[in-house]
C-alpha positions in Angstrom: 125.8 91.0 110.1 123.1 90.1 107.8 123.3 87.3 105.7 124.1 87.7 101.9 121.0 87.5 100.0 120.9 84.8 97.0 119.3 86.0 93.9 118.3 83.2 91.6 114.9 84.7 91.0 115.5 86.9 88.0 116.1 83.7 86.1 112.8 82.3 87.0 111.0 83.6 83.8 113.6 82.5 81.6 113.8 79.0 83.0 110.0 78.7 82.8 110.1 79.6 79.2 112.9 77.1 78.3 110.9 74.2 80.3 107.7 75.2 78.4 109.5 75.2 75.0 110.9 71.8 75.6 107.6 70.4 76.0 106.1 72.4 73.2 108.9 71.4 70.7 108.4 67.7 71.6 104.8 67.8 70.2 105.3 70.3 67.3 105.9 69.4 63.6 109.4 69.8 62.3 109.9 72.2 59.5 111.6 71.3 56.4 115.4 71.3 56.2 117.0 74.5 55.1 120.5 74.5 53.4 121.6 77.4 55.6 119.9 76.5 58.9 120.0 73.3 61.2 116.7 71.6 61.7 115.2 72.8 64.9 111.7 71.9 65.7 109.7 75.1 66.4 106.1 75.6 67.4 104.2 78.0 65.3 101.9 80.2 67.4 99.4 82.5 65.8 99.1 86.2 66.6 96.5 88.7 65.8 98.1 92.1 65.1 96.3 94.8 67.1 98.0 97.5 65.1 97.9 95.8 61.5 101.9 96.2 61.3 103.5 93.9 58.8 100.0 92.5 57.5 100.4 90.0 54.9 98.3 89.6 51.8 96.7 86.5 50.4 98.8 83.6 49.1 100.0 84.2 45.5 100.4 81.6 42.7 103.5 81.0 40.7 103.6 80.6 37.0 103.5 76.9 37.4 100.2 77.2 39.4 101.6 76.3 42.6 100.8 78.4 45.8 103.4 80.4 47.1 102.9 81.2 50.8 103.3 84.7 52.1 105.7 85.1 54.8 106.1 87.1 58.1 109.3 87.8 59.7 110.1 88.3 63.5 113.9 88.3 64.8 115.6 85.9 62.4 112.8 83.2 61.8 110.2 83.1 58.9 106.7 81.5 59.2 103.8 80.9 57.0 100.8 83.1 56.9 98.0 80.7 56.9 95.2 83.2 56.5 95.3 86.8 55.5 95.5 89.2 58.3 96.9 86.3 60.8 100.3 85.7 61.8 102.4 82.9 62.6 105.7 82.9 64.1 107.7 80.5 66.2 107.6 80.8 70.0 111.5 80.8 70.3 111.8 83.7 68.0 113.7 85.6 70.4 116.3 82.6 71.0 116.7 82.0 67.3 119.7 81.4 64.9 120.6 83.9 62.1 119.1 82.1 59.2 115.7 81.9 57.7 113.3 79.1 56.8 109.8 78.5 55.7 107.4 75.7 57.0 103.8 75.1 57.1 102.0 76.2 60.2 100.1 73.9 62.6 96.2 73.5 62.2 94.2 76.4 63.1 93.2 77.2 66.7 89.6 76.6 67.7 87.1 79.4 67.6 86.8 81.6 70.5 83.5 83.6 71.5 85.1 86.8 70.1 86.5 85.1 66.9 84.2 82.7 65.1 85.6 79.9 63.2 86.5 80.7 59.6 85.9 78.8 56.6 88.9 77.1 55.2 89.6 75.6 51.8 90.7 72.0 52.2 94.1 71.6 53.4 96.6 70.3 50.6 99.9 68.1 50.8 103.0 69.3 49.2 103.9 67.9 46.1 105.4 68.6 42.6 103.8 71.3 40.5 100.6 70.2 38.8 100.3 66.9 40.7 97.1 66.1 42.3 96.6 66.9 46.0 94.8 64.8 48.8 92.7 66.3 51.4 93.8 65.8 54.9 90.6 65.5 57.1 90.5 67.1 60.3 91.6 65.0 63.3 88.9 64.7 66.2 90.0 66.2 69.5 91.5 63.4 71.9 91.1 65.3 75.0 88.5 67.9 76.4 91.4 69.9 77.6 92.3 72.6 75.2 94.6 75.8 75.4 93.1 79.2 74.9 92.4 80.1 71.5 95.1 82.7 70.9 97.9 84.3 72.9 96.3 87.4 71.9 98.0 90.9 72.3 99.6 91.9 75.5 96.9 93.3 77.8 96.4 97.1 77.3 95.0 99.4 80.0 94.1 102.8 79.4 95.1 105.3 82.2 94.2 108.7 83.5 97.5 109.7 85.2 97.4 112.9 83.1 93.7 113.5 83.4 92.9 112.0 80.1 92.6 108.6 79.0 95.8 107.4 77.4 97.8 104.5 76.4 100.5 104.3 79.0 103.0 103.2 76.2 102.5 106.8 74.9 103.3 108.6 78.0 106.8 109.7 78.8 107.3 108.6 82.3 108.2 105.6 84.3 104.7 104.0 85.0 103.6 100.7 86.4 100.0 99.4 86.0 98.7 96.8 88.4 95.1 95.4 87.3 92.3 94.4 89.5 92.7 90.7 88.3 96.3 90.9 89.6 95.3 92.4 92.9 92.7 89.8 93.5 94.9 86.8 92.3 97.7 87.9 94.6 95.7 88.7 97.7 96.7 92.5 97.9 94.8 93.6 101.1 96.7 96.9 101.8 99.3 99.3 100.6 102.2 97.0 102.1 101.5 94.4 99.5 101.8 96.7 96.6 105.6 96.6 96.6 105.7 93.0 95.6 104.0 93.6 92.2 106.0 96.7 90.9 109.7 97.5 90.7 111.5 100.2 92.9 108.6 100.6 95.4 109.4 100.0 99.1 106.7 100.1 101.7 107.3 99.4 105.5 105.5 100.2 108.6 107.5 102.4 110.7 108.7 100.6 113.7 105.9 98.2 113.3 103.3 101.0 113.7 100.3 101.1 111.3 101.8 104.1 109.5 103.4 103.1 106.2 106.6 104.7 104.8 106.7 104.8 101.0 109.8 104.8 99.1 110.0 105.0 95.3 113.6 104.8 93.8 114.9 105.1 97.3 113.1 108.4 97.9 111.1 108.2 101.1 110.2 109.7 104.5 111.2 107.4 107.6 108.9 109.1 110.1 106.2 107.4 112.3 104.7 110.8 113.6 101.2 112.0 112.3 102.3 115.4 111.2 104.6 115.3 108.2 104.0 114.6 104.4 105.3 111.7 102.5 107.5 112.3 99.5 105.4 109.8 97.7 101.9 111.2 97.1 98.8 108.9 97.4 95.6 109.6 95.4 92.2 107.9 95.3 90.4 108.8 92.0 92.6 111.9 91.8 92.0 113.1 95.4 95.1 113.4 97.5 95.5 111.9 100.9 98.0 113.9 102.7 97.7 112.0 106.1 100.3 109.4 106.2 98.4 107.1 108.8 95.2 107.3 106.8 96.8 105.8 103.9 96.7 102.2 105.0 93.1 101.6 104.4 91.4 98.6 102.7 92.0 98.3 99.0 88.5 97.0 97.4 86.4 97.6 94.3 89.6 99.0 92.7 89.7 98.9 88.7 93.7 99.4 88.8 96.6 100.9 90.7 99.1 103.3 88.8 102.6 103.9 90.3 104.3 106.8 88.8 107.9 107.0 89.6 109.7 110.5 89.7 108.7 114.0 90.7 104.9 115.0 90.1 103.4 118.3 90.5 102.8 120.1 87.1 99.8 117.8 86.7 98.5 117.2 90.2 97.2 119.4 93.0 100.1 118.5 95.3 103.8 118.2 94.8 106.0 115.3 95.4 109.7 114.2 94.9 109.3 110.5 95.0 106.2 109.7 92.9 102.7 108.9 93.3 100.4 106.0 93.7 96.9 106.3 92.1 94.1 104.1 93.0 91.5 104.2 90.3 88.0 102.9 91.5 85.2 100.9 89.6 82.6 103.1 88.4 78.8 102.8 88.4 77.6 100.6 85.5 74.9 101.4 82.9 73.1 97.9 83.8 72.3 96.2 87.1 75.3 94.4 88.3 76.5 92.7 91.5 79.1 90.6 93.1 79.9 88.8 96.4 83.2 87.3 97.3 84.0 85.2 100.4 87.6 84.4 101.2 89.1 81.9 104.1 92.9 81.7 104.7 95.6 80.9 107.2 95.6 81.9 110.9 91.6 82.0 110.7 91.8 85.0 108.3 88.5 85.9 106.6 87.6 88.5 104.1 84.2 89.4 102.4 83.6 91.9 99.8 80.9 92.7 97.2 79.2 95.4 95.3 75.9 96.3 93.5 75.9 98.8 90.7 73.5 100.3 88.1 71.0 102.8 87.3 68.4 103.9 89.9 66.7 106.8 88.0 67.0 108.4 84.5 70.5 110.0 84.4 71.6 108.6 87.8 73.8 105.6 88.4 74.9 104.4 91.9 77.7 101.9 93.1 77.7 100.7 96.6 80.7 98.5 97.6 82.3 97.2 100.8 84.7 94.9 102.3 85.4 93.5 105.8 88.5 91.6 107.2 89.0 89.7 110.2 91.4 87.4 111.8 94.9 86.4 110.7 96.9 86.7 114.1 100.2 84.9 113.4 102.3 86.2 116.4 102.2 84.9 120.0 103.6 85.7 123.5 105.4 83.4 125.8 102.2 82.8 127.4 100.5 81.6 124.1 98.4 84.9 123.7 98.1 85.8 119.9 98.7 89.2 118.3 98.1 90.5 114.9 94.2 90.1 114.3 92.8 92.3 111.8 89.4 93.8 112.2 88.3 96.3 109.7 85.4 97.2 107.4 84.9 99.8 104.9 82.0 101.2 102.9 81.9 103.4 99.6 78.8 105.0 97.8 79.5 106.4 94.2 76.9 108.3 92.5 76.9 109.6 88.9 74.5 112.2 87.9 74.0 113.4 84.2 72.5 116.9 84.8 72.8 117.7 81.2 74.3 116.3 78.0 77.4 118.2 78.7 77.3 118.6 82.7 78.0 115.5 84.9 78.5 115.3 88.6 80.0 112.5 90.8 79.4 112.1 94.7 81.7 109.8 96.6 80.8 108.9 100.1 83.2 106.8 102.1 84.1 105.6 105.5 86.2 102.9 107.3 86.6 101.5 110.8 89.9 99.7 111.7 90.2 98.1 115.2 92.9 95.7 114.4 95.9 94.6 116.5 99.2 96.1 116.0 102.1 94.1 114.6 104.4 93.0 117.3 108.3 93.5 117.1 110.9 91.0 118.1 114.4 91.6 119.6 117.2 90.4 117.1 119.6 91.3 120.1 119.5 91.3 124.0 117.7 94.2 125.6 120.2 96.1 127.5 118.7 99.3 127.9 117.6 98.8 131.5 120.8 97.3 132.6 122.6 100.4 130.9 120.6 102.8 133.1 120.7 100.5 136.1 117.0 100.1 136.3 116.5 96.5 135.4 117.9 93.2 134.0 119.0 92.4 130.5 116.2 90.7 128.5 117.3 87.9 126.1 117.2 88.0 122.4 114.2 86.4 120.6 115.1 83.6 118.2 111.9 82.9 116.7 110.2 85.7 114.4 106.8 84.9 115.4 107.4 85.6 119.3 106.7 88.9 120.5 106.1 90.6 123.9 104.1 93.4 125.3 103.2 95.0 128.5 103.8 98.4 130.4 103.9 100.2 133.5 100.8 101.0 135.4 101.6 104.6 135.6 101.9 104.8 131.6 98.8 102.6 131.3 96.7 105.0 133.4 98.1 107.9 131.3 96.8 106.2 127.9 93.7 104.7 129.4 94.5 101.0 128.9 95.4 98.0 131.2 99.3 97.2 131.8 98.6 93.9 129.9 96.6 95.3 127.1 97.4 94.2 123.5 99.0 96.7 121.3 96.4 98.1 118.8 96.0 100.3 115.8 92.7 101.7 115.4 91.9 104.3 112.9 88.5 105.7 111.8 88.2 107.6 108.4 85.2 109.2 106.6 84.5 111.8 104.1 83.2 112.8 100.6 84.2 114.0 97.3 82.0 116.0 94.9 83.1 116.5 91.4 81.7 118.5 88.4 82.6 118.0 84.7 81.4 120.7 82.3 82.1 119.7 78.7 83.0 122.5 76.2 83.9 122.0 72.5 87.6 122.7 73.0 88.2 121.5 76.8 86.7 119.9 79.9 86.3 122.2 83.0 86.4 119.9 86.2 86.2 120.9 89.8 86.9 118.4 92.5 86.1 119.3 96.1 86.8 116.8 99.1 86.6 116.8 102.8 87.9 114.0 105.0 88.3 113.4 108.5 90.4 110.9 110.2 91.0 109.7 113.8 94.2 107.6 115.0 94.2 105.8 118.3 97.3 103.4 118.7 99.2 101.9 121.3 102.7 100.1 120.5 105.6 98.3 122.2 108.8 99.7 120.6 111.1 97.7 123.0 109.5 94.3 122.1 109.3 93.2 125.8 107.0 93.4 128.8 109.1 96.1 130.4 108.2 99.9 130.1 111.1 100.8 128.2 109.9 102.2 124.9 106.1 102.1 124.9 104.1 104.7 122.6 100.7 105.9 122.0 99.1 108.2 119.5 96.0 110.2 119.8 95.5 112.0 116.6 92.5 113.7 114.7 93.0 115.3 111.1 90.6 117.2 109.1 91.6 118.1 105.2 89.8 120.1 103.0 91.0 120.4 99.3 89.6 121.9 95.9 90.9 121.6 92.6 89.9 123.5 89.5 91.4 122.5 86.2 90.6 122.9 82.4 91.8 120.0 80.0 92.0 120.4 76.4 89.8 118.0 74.1 90.7 116.3 70.9 93.9 115.1 69.2 95.2 118.4 68.1 98.8 119.5 67.5 98.7 121.3 70.9 97.1 119.8 74.2 97.3 121.2 77.5 96.0 121.3 81.1 95.9 124.2 83.5 94.5 124.5 87.1 94.6 126.0 90.6 94.6 123.9 93.9 93.8 124.9 97.5 94.3 122.6 100.5 93.6 123.2 104.2 94.8 120.7 106.8 94.2 120.7 110.5 95.6 118.2 113.0 95.3 117.8 116.8 97.8 115.4 118.0 99.0 113.7 121.2 102.0 111.5 121.4 103.1 109.8 124.6 106.1 107.6 125.4 106.4 105.2 128.4 110.1 105.3 129.6 109.3 104.3 133.2 111.8 101.4 133.3 114.5 103.2 131.4 114.3 106.9 133.0 111.6 106.6 135.6 109.4 109.1 133.7 106.6 109.0 131.1 106.6 112.0 128.6 104.1 113.5 126.0 103.9 116.0 123.4 100.6 117.9 122.7 99.9 120.4 119.8 98.0 121.4 117.0 99.1 122.1 113.3 97.5 124.0 110.5 98.7 123.9 106.8 97.4 126.0 104.0 98.6 125.3 100.4 97.6 127.2 97.2 99.2 126.3 93.9 98.8 127.0 90.1 99.9 124.5 87.7 99.8 123.9 83.9 101.4 121.5 81.2 101.4 121.6 77.4 102.4 119.2 74.7 103.2 120.3 71.3 103.5 118.2 68.3 106.8 119.6 66.7 106.6 116.7 63.9 104.1 113.8 63.6 106.4 111.5 65.8 108.2 114.3 67.8 106.6 116.0 70.7 107.8 118.6 73.4 106.2 119.0 76.7 106.8 121.8 79.3 104.9 122.0 82.6 105.3 124.7 85.6 103.9 124.7 89.0 104.3 127.4 91.7 103.3 126.5 95.1 102.9 128.6 98.4 102.7 126.7 101.8 102.2 128.1 105.2 102.7 125.5 108.0 102.0 126.7 111.8 102.6 124.5 114.9 100.6 125.9 117.9 100.7 125.5 121.6 103.5 122.9 121.5 103.9 121.3 125.0 106.4 118.7 125.8 105.9 117.3 129.3 107.4 114.7 131.7 105.2 112.8 134.1 106.3 111.0 137.5 105.0 107.7 138.5 102.0 109.5 140.2 101.1 111.1 137.0 102.1 114.7 137.8 103.8 116.9 135.2 107.2 117.9 136.2 107.9 120.6 133.7 104.7 122.5 133.2 106.6 125.3 131.3 108.3 123.3 128.8 106.1 124.7 125.8 106.4 126.8 122.6 103.3 129.0 121.6 103.9 129.0 118.1 106.4 127.8 115.3 106.0 128.7 111.7 107.4 127.6 108.2 106.3 129.3 104.9 107.7 128.8 101.5 107.0 129.6 97.9 108.7 127.6 95.4 108.3 126.6 91.6 108.6 122.9 90.2 108.7 122.4 86.5 109.2 119.7 83.9 110.6 119.4 80.3 110.4 116.5 78.1 110.9 115.4 74.5 109.3 112.3 73.1 110.3 110.6 69.8 108.3 107.8 68.2 110.3 106.2 65.5 107.9 103.7 64.9 104.2 103.1 65.9 105.0 100.7 68.6 108.2 102.3 69.9 108.6 105.5 71.9 111.5 107.0 73.5 111.7 109.8 75.8 114.0 112.3 77.7 113.0 114.5 80.6 114.3 116.7 83.2 112.0 117.8 86.1 112.1 119.5 89.5 110.0 118.3 92.4 109.3 119.8 96.1 108.5 118.1 99.2 107.1 120.1 102.1 109.2 120.9 105.2 107.7 120.4 108.6 108.4 119.9 112.4 109.9 117.1 114.4 106.8 116.7 116.9 107.8 113.4 118.7 110.7 114.5 121.1 110.1 115.6 124.5 113.3 116.9 126.0 113.1 120.4 125.0 110.0 121.8 123.4 111.8 124.7 121.5 114.8 122.6 120.3 112.7 119.5 119.3 110.3 121.6 117.2 112.9 123.2 115.1 111.5 123.1 111.7 113.3 121.4 108.7 113.2 122.8 105.1 111.4 121.5 101.9 113.5 119.2 100.0 114.2 119.9 96.3 115.0 117.1 93.6 116.3 117.7 90.2 115.6 114.6 88.3 116.9 113.4 84.8 115.2 110.4 83.2 115.4 108.7 79.8 113.2 105.8 78.8 112.1 103.5 75.9 108.6 101.8 75.5 108.4 99.2 72.9 105.8 96.8 71.9 106.3 93.9 69.4 102.8 93.0 68.5 104.1 90.2 66.3 105.6 88.6 69.4 103.1 89.7 71.9 105.9 91.1 73.9 106.3 94.5 75.8 109.5 95.9 77.1 109.8 99.2 78.9 113.1 100.5 80.3 114.0 103.5 82.0 117.1 105.3 83.7 117.3 108.2 86.0 119.8 110.4 87.9 118.5 112.5 90.8 120.4 115.7 92.2 119.1 116.1 95.8 119.1 119.4 97.7 118.1 119.4 101.3 117.1 115.9 101.5 115.1 115.3 104.5 116.8 112.7 106.7 116.0 111.2 110.1 119.1 112.0 112.2 119.6 114.1 115.5 120.5 117.4 116.9 122.2 118.5 120.0 120.7 121.2 122.5 123.0 123.1 124.6 120.8 122.4 127.6 119.0 119.1 126.6 121.8 117.2 124.8 121.1 114.7 122.1 117.3 115.0 120.3 116.3 113.0 117.5 115.3 115.1 114.7 114.4 115.3 111.1 117.1 117.3 109.3 118.2 118.5 106.0 121.3 116.8 104.0 122.5 119.7 102.0 123.5 117.5 99.0 123.1 114.1 97.7 122.3 112.0 94.6 120.8 108.9 93.4 120.9 107.0 90.1 119.3 103.8 88.7 116.6 102.3 86.5 113.9 100.0 86.0 112.6 97.6 83.3 109.2 95.8 82.9 108.6 92.9 80.4 105.3 91.3 79.6 105.3 88.5 77.1 103.0 85.8 76.0 105.3 83.3 74.1 102.6 80.4 74.0 99.0 80.2 73.8 97.6 81.0 77.3 101.1 81.5 78.9 101.9 85.2 80.1 105.4 85.8 81.7 105.9 89.1 83.6 109.4 90.3 84.7 110.2 93.6 86.2 113.2 95.1 88.0 114.6 98.1 89.6 118.2 99.2 90.5 119.1 102.2 92.7 122.1 103.4 94.4 123.0 106.7 96.1 125.0 108.7 98.5 125.5 111.8 100.3 127.8 114.5 98.8 127.7 116.8 101.5 126.2 116.1 105.0 127.7 116.4 108.7 125.4 114.7 111.0 125.4 114.4 114.6 127.1 111.1 115.8 126.8 111.8 119.7 127.3 114.5 122.2 129.4 115.2 125.3 129.0 117.4 128.2 131.1 120.2 129.7 129.7 121.5 132.9 125.9 122.1 132.1 126.5 122.6 128.5 126.0 119.8 125.8 128.2 119.8 122.6 127.8 117.8 119.5 130.2 115.2 117.9 129.6 115.3 114.2 130.5 112.6 111.6 131.2 113.3 108.1 128.6 111.4 106.0 130.1 112.1 102.5 130.2 109.0 100.4 127.7 107.0 102.9 125.2 105.1 100.9 121.7 106.2 101.2 119.1 103.9 102.7 117.6 101.9 100.0 117.5 98.4 98.6 119.7 98.5 95.5 117.8 95.6 93.7 114.1 94.8 93.5 112.9 92.2 91.2 109.3 90.9 90.7 108.2 88.1 88.3 105.3 85.8 87.4 104.3 83.1 85.0 100.7 82.4 84.4 99.0 79.8 82.2 95.4 79.8 81.2 93.4 77.2 79.3 90.0 75.8 79.0 88.3 72.5 80.1 85.1 72.2 78.3 83.0 75.1 79.4 85.5 76.2 82.1 88.5 78.5 82.2 91.5 77.5 84.4 94.6 79.2 85.3 97.7 78.2 87.5 100.7 80.7 88.3 103.6 81.3 90.1 105.3 84.6 91.2 108.3 85.8 93.0 109.6 89.1 94.7 113.1 89.8 95.4 114.8 92.6 97.6 118.4 93.1 98.1 120.0 94.2 101.4 118.5 97.3 102.8 121.7 99.3 104.2 120.8 101.4 107.3 122.2 104.8 108.0 122.6 103.6 111.7 125.3 101.1 111.0 125.5 97.5 109.6 123.9 96.0 112.6 120.4 97.7 111.6 120.9 96.5 107.8 118.0 94.3 106.7 119.2 91.2 104.8 117.8 90.5 101.2 115.1 88.1 100.8 113.0 86.5 98.1 109.3 85.5 98.5 107.6 83.0 96.3 103.8 82.6 95.5 101.4 80.7 93.8 97.8 81.1 92.4 95.0 79.0 90.8 91.5 79.8 89.6 88.6 78.0 88.0 85.4 79.6 86.5 82.8 79.0 83.9 83.0 80.9 80.6 80.2 83.1 81.6 81.9 84.2 84.8 78.7 83.8 86.9 81.0 82.3 89.6 84.7 81.7 90.4 86.9 79.7 92.5 90.6 80.7 93.3 93.2 80.0 95.7 96.6 81.6 96.6 99.8 80.9 98.5 102.0 83.7 99.7 105.6 83.0 100.8 104.9 79.4 100.1 108.4 78.2 101.1 107.9 79.9 104.5 111.0 82.4 104.3 112.0 83.6 107.5 113.1 87.4 107.2 112.8 90.9 108.5 111.2 94.0 106.7 112.8 96.4 109.2 115.3 96.9 111.9 115.8 99.8 114.2 116.3 101.1 117.6 114.2 103.4 119.7 116.6 103.8 122.7 120.4 102.6 122.9 120.2 99.0 123.5 116.7 98.5 122.2 117.4 96.4 119.1 114.2 95.6 117.4 113.0 94.2 114.2 109.8 93.6 112.3 109.4 90.2 110.9 107.8 89.5 107.5 104.6 87.5 107.3 105.1 83.7 107.3 103.7 81.3 104.6 99.9 82.0 104.2 97.2 80.3 102.0 93.7 81.0 101.0 90.6 80.0 98.9 88.1 82.5 97.6 84.8 82.0 96.1 83.0 84.7 94.2 79.5 85.1 92.4 78.7 87.8 90.1 75.4 88.9 88.6 
């Protein structure tokens, strides 16, 4: 049984805040005593109101001539306004008593480059009315170390998730934004690292392969095959990437990542039930700019990236960027051979062309080459498969998570073209281009976005975590994807805003999937097929302002998809490499559907900085075929149907500029129909066959919160959390089979009430302090990420115990940003944990270990 996870980390932000307050209070001035409030030293902190709320006017004089300070209030504390238009409050405003008092503020903060020093009247001491006042001279600075000049408002990043620039606080959807600065500081290298920066997101490599499984709010698709579509859409500058194995590319030269939770489809060319992940790229610049970064880290890991950008001719701007990663092998075999080295490189060229004042074009050419090692698995229990079938001994359990094993039979090695002792590998090549045209009209923008991408997968994995040939697999896949989306988006801030569009997509996949079972069944097996997918849809969404602070949004999408499986062959090979069942094939299988998805949302803005929304939406995810089984071609290629999700969501997005605080909360309930689940079927001739099937009814419920707070100058605290629970309401799944004569029969198990596989709790948080030393900017930070126990559908043995990872960051750079030096540490306490547990054959109990503690240093130069 997995150990119970400890969850102290959500208190991290609060503890850091209290510790910081103790230090700050010890240096602060004490306020004057108040008859109704105990004397508690408080540190006045200045805020600059971005929205001009609660603006105080100049100080007013009383009848006796004394100056009466204006006051601003937050929570239940009152603080003096030292200058018109600027605010002071206590850093402990959210932890205050229920009474009010007034006290003088501290000396003004030093000027910053974006806020020149103001001229002040001489400061005056308190006294009786009419008494002379003494000027208090300014005190010299005792140390060159100083805080940043102001806490400043919480960082605002405009997003384009609805195809127009918007403040995310005004969008009625649960949405997280990860900035480029955060991606670099946390050393986010690929999609697997994103889950530690946003709530309710889980990304795991299936069986340790290079193919990621995305889950948002527990909605995912546990499939390692090349042919099926994830319920979570992945987009790069609004271009969908429907090929699962091609989504684990390098993340470089990215402006931000937008993670949208819940069904999408009325705004996008493709439909999803779980959500969407949008990568927004940095664009070509108006002036010449360039940067180069070099990074070195643990296990000889290296990373190099850079870009050059600027105008090349009148009306033409270009941006060339690239990245290369090498090294990082942290696993080893009993013989001391290492596994896990990364070797991947990617390039991207963006070209912006202004054809006329109203017509613009953008060309995106990109390519990547990944020739990395696979990640090795370890045995969390003895390997008993060979002993069960009488073909070999019991292999002992691995007690060290950084130990792994590999190797295969000579016959399987010949079949896939490697040596028997070859290291597992994950080789993916991608390339393609996008062409976008934007025509501006007085009332709307017409955009056409066409793309063509190719990808090639060559992969060899050991799914038995041993040198025996029990469960070795190889993939040989090639995919071509053409997409074209035409849409019209309204312009201006009118009472009615809208978007309408059509989408067409064509996908072709040629796939080979081979399995090495020689030491278990005495055979090797393989499937070979091609698949075509044609999708056409029309979509639209409109928002109408019923009142200035009340809007109604409605959206509709109708999608038709045709999916065909051609020349599906499932062969078995003997030790000599001869096919033993040449007739085990199906010429064609097909699956067509036409289904609607929609959305209705009501959004209310009670104040300028507070927004409440409620929505109901319906999402669709494509059906498909289970294409990696080999017992019976016809039975194993049975199609599974599209899944349908009805989602109810409410949320609140709140900004408190006076406190430099942002709090977003959301809650959801999902009503699932035909959920796609990795399970099994029984064929009367072949017996038990693993398959993706549809669970008729299930549900999920939960919510998220995200908090950003800058309580002190230079200090930023973030905290986010997600909670999700669900269960099957109606689902009879195959548990096992039995045989009578030559016929197999299924044994079913009622899964009603069984929990859906997802971690119930996810928490992420960070604390970053930035200050200045002379001409330099310095920052230090701590972060953590927590996952509760992941409960498996296959029983408690395969539950993944919860874990908490801690990290640290630091940076040092001059004010002008010409160069920078930064460092990071991930999993700094070297937590031992697994990210997934599973079995491929009975008795083959395998797990994928998480990364150990890693550290790195990064140096960059900017021009």
